N, C-alpha and C positions, 0 to 999 in steps of 0.2 A: 495825284492823291494816293494811288496804289503804291507808288514807290515809297512814300512817307510811311504808310502802314507797314509795308514790307521791312523797311529799315527799323521801325519801332519793334516789330516782332523779332527781328534778328538780334537787336540789342537785348531784349528781354530774355531770349533763349540763351544768349551768351552769358548774361548775368546769372541765370539759373545754373548753367553749367559750371561756372566758376564757384558759385556757392556750394554746389554738390561736391566739387573736387576739394574744396577747403574742409568741408565736413569729413570727407573720406580720409584726408591726410591727418586730421585731428584724431580720428578713430584709430588709424594705424599707429600713431605715436602712443596712444593710450595702451594699445595691445602690446607694443614693443616694450613699454615700461613694465607692464605686468609680467611679460615673459622674462624680462631681466631679473625680476625678483624671484622667479622660480629656480634660478641657479644657486641662490643662497640656501645653505642647509637649514638655518633657523634664524629668524629675525627677533625672537623673544629676548628680552634682556636677561643677563645672568644675575642671579640673586645670591649673595653670600650671607649666611646666617652667622652672626658674630656673638650671639648671646650665649652665656654659660648654661649648660644643662643642669637642672636642679631636680 
């Protein structure tokens, strides 16, 4: 009985570790994407005014 409980605890611990690692990888990807945008000088669209001055 103790072996079954030990295996169950081991599987739960492994699952929690995998879930934490997946969350960490997702967070790192988000940070990398944000840092990638920092290299661009300006992400605002360019607007041209074509109306005549009156």
